[in-house]
C-alpha positions as CSV (number, residue, x, y, z in Angstrom):
1,X,112.9,17.9,140.9
2,X,111.4,19.1,144.5
3,X,114.4,22.0,144.1
4,X,112.9,23.4,140.6
5,X,109.4,23.0,142.1
6,X,110.4,25.0,145.2
7,X,112.5,27.4,142.9
8,X,109.3,28.0,140.4
9,X,107.2,28.2,143.5
10,X,109.0,30.9,145.3
11,X,110.1,33.1,142.1
12,X,107.6,35.9,142.0
13,X,104.9,36.0,139.5
14,X,105.5,38.6,136.5
15,X,102.7,41.2,137.9
16,X,104.2,40.8,141.3
17,X,107.4,41.5,140.0
18,X,106.0,44.7,138.9
19,X,104.0,46.0,141.5
20,X,105.8,45.4,144.5
21,X,108.5,47.9,144.1
22,X,105.5,50.1,144.2
23,X,103.7,48.2,147.3
24,X,106.9,48.7,149.6
25,X,107.8,52.4,148.5
26,X,104.4,53.4,149.1
27,X,103.8,51.3,152.2
28,X,107.1,52.5,153.8
29,X,106.4,56.5,152.9
30,X,102.9,56.4,154.7
31,X,104.4,54.3,157.7
32,X,107.4,57.1,158.0
33,X,104.6,59.7,157.5
34,X,102.6,58.1,160.3
35,X,105.5,58.1,163.1
36,X,107.0,61.5,162.1
37,X,103.8,63.1,161.6
38,X,103.6,63.6,166.0
39,X,107.1,65.4,165.7
40,X,105.9,67.5,162.9
41,X,103.3,68.9,165.0
42,X,105.1,69.8,167.8
43,X,108.1,71.4,165.4
44,X,105.6,73.4,163.8
45,X,103.7,74.4,167.0
46,X,107.3,75.6,168.4
47,X,108.2,77.2,165.4
48,X,105.2,79.4,165.6
49,X,106.7,80.4,169.3
50,X,103.9,78.7,171.6
51,X,106.2,77.0,173.4
52,X,109.3,74.3,174.1
53,X,108.5,71.1,173.1
54,X,108.1,69.6,176.4
55,X,104.6,72.6,177.0
56,X,103.9,72.4,173.0
57,X,103.1,68.7,173.8
58,X,101.5,68.7,177.1
59,X,99.3,72.1,175.7
60,X,98.3,69.6,172.5
61,X,97.6,66.8,174.5
62,X,95.3,68.4,177.6
63,X,93.7,70.5,175.5
64,X,92.8,68.4,172.0
65,X,94.2,64.6,173.4
66,X,95.8,62.0,171.0
67,X,94.6,63.0,167.9
68,X,95.8,66.4,168.0
69,X,99.2,65.0,167.3
70,X,97.9,63.1,164.1
71,X,95.5,66.4,162.5
72,X,96.7,66.5,158.8
73,X,97.7,62.6,158.8
74,X,95.4,62.3,156.0
75,X,97.0,64.8,153.8
76,X,100.7,63.1,154.5
77,X,99.2,60.0,153.6
78,X,97.0,60.7,150.1
79,X,100.8,62.4,149.4
80,X,102.9,59.3,150.6
81,X,100.4,57.1,148.1
82,X,100.5,59.1,145.6
83,X,104.1,61.4,145.1
84,X,106.2,58.4,146.6
85,X,104.5,55.1,145.9
86,X,105.3,56.4,142.8
87,X,108.8,57.8,142.9
88,X,110.3,55.3,144.8
89,X,108.5,52.5,142.5
90,X,110.0,53.7,139.2
91,X,113.5,53.8,140.5
92,X,114.8,50.5,139.6
93,X,118.3,48.4,140.5
94,X,120.6,48.1,137.8
C-alpha cells in the first residue's frame, strides 16, 4: 500500500509531464548562453582585428569592466527563451 502511494506521489502530473521538456530545454539553453557569452564577445573582437584573446580580454575589462563581457546577453537569452525552448521542448524520444 505504501509503495503504491510513493509511486503515485513520484509520478509527474499531466501538466508537468507536458511542460517539463520545454522548461528543461529553455533553462539549459539559457544557462549555456550565460556561460558562452563572454567567450563569444572576445571571439568577435578578435575577428574584428583588435588583438589576441588575452589582449582583447584585458582591454575590455580595463576599459568597460566585467559588464563588457555580457553585452548583448539579453538578446541571447530572449532567443534561447523562445527558439531553443520550442525546439528542445517539441523533441520527443520514442
